[in-house]
N, C-alpha and C positions, 0 to 999 in steps of 0.2 A: 498058912497065915504069911510065908513070903509075898505073896500077890496082895494081901493086903497092906502090908509093909510100904511096898513097890509103889501101889498106888497111891498113898498116901504122901511119899516122896516124890512121886511125878505131881501132885497135885501143889504141892509145896513150891516147888521148881519153876511151875506156870506162875503160881501166884507171886514168887519173888522176882522171877523174871519181866512180868508185866509191869512190878512195883520198880525194878530198876529201870526200865526204859520210861515210866512216869516221874522217877526221881530225876533224871536227866533232865525232861521237861520242865520238871516244878524247879530246879536251879535254875534252867534259863529264862523263865519267862512264868511260870504258872504262881509262883511265889508272890510276885509283883502285884497280880489280877486281885490274890486273895488278901493282901493286905498291903497298900500303897507305901505305908513308912518304911518296907524294905527298900526301896529305892535308895535311901539315904544312907543303906547300911553296905559294908564292904561285900564282896563277893566271898569272903570266907565265912561270913555269916549265913549265908543260902548254903554253900558248901555244909555244913554243921547242921541243916535241916533235911537233908538228903536222906540220912539213914531211918529217920523217922517218916519222910514221904514214902520211901520204899516199904515199908511195914504198914502203913496207913494209907495207902494208895485208893480205897475205895471210898471213904471217908471224903476224903480232899477232892476226888474226882467230882463227889455231888456237892462238896461245897463251891467247886470252879464253876460249874454250872447254874447254881443259885446266883452266884454273883454277875455271869454273864447275862442273865436274865433282866437284874434289877437295870 
């Protein structure tokens, strides 16, 4: 049972670790690529988006790739 819990915690740690790296990228440049209107907002607005970007990074990465192709 402890092995299962350790495995789940490791997977969650990796998920949120990747999410944190993506959140930093999203704060610096990614948000502008998805929504050009964010250029007019202050940096604090983009900072508020970081926790959501950390949690939903797979969805946002796919959205970034779709906007780059168009």
